[in-house]
C-alpha positions in Angstrom: -1.0 -72.7 -27.8 -0.6 -76.0 -25.8 -2.1 -78.6 -27.5 -0.1 -77.6 -30.9 2.5 -77.8 -28.9 1.8 -81.2 -27.7 1.1 -82.0 -31.1 4.7 -80.5 -32.7 6.5 -82.9 -30.0 4.6 -85.8 -30.6 5.5 -85.6 -34.4 9.2 -85.2 -33.2 9.2 -88.5 -31.4 7.4 -90.4 -34.0 10.3 -89.3 -36.2 13.2 -90.0 -34.2 11.4 -93.3 -32.9 10.5 -94.4 -37.0 14.1 -93.2 -37.6 15.9 -95.8 -35.1 13.4 -98.3 -35.9 14.0 -98.1 -39.5 18.0 -98.4 -38.5 17.2 -101.6 -36.6 15.4 -103.1 -39.9 18.2 -102.3 -41.7 20.6 -104.0 -39.1 18.3 -107.2 -39.0 17.4 -107.4 -43.1 21.3 -106.2 -43.9 20.0 -105.4 -47.0 21.8 -102.0 -48.9 18.1 -101.6 -50.8 16.6 -101.1 -47.2 18.9 -98.9 -46.4 18.8 -96.6 -50.0 14.7 -97.3 -49.2 14.3 -95.3 -45.7 16.9 -92.7 -46.6 14.9 -91.6 -49.2 11.8 -92.5 -47.1 13.6 -89.6 -45.0 14.8 -87.1 -47.7 11.6 -86.9 -49.6 9.5 -86.8 -46.2 12.0 -83.5 -44.8 12.5 -81.7 -48.4 8.6 -81.4 -48.8 8.3 -79.3 -46.2 
């Protein structure tokens, strides 16, 4: 039971880190297409569940 909770927290942290990293990449590139790509990635990821 404890192991599953750790995995769940790890997955949540990974999503947050990926989101922050994605925002950083968007700022660095300054591209609208990059933002659309990242947002599309996240929306498809969340709606898959």
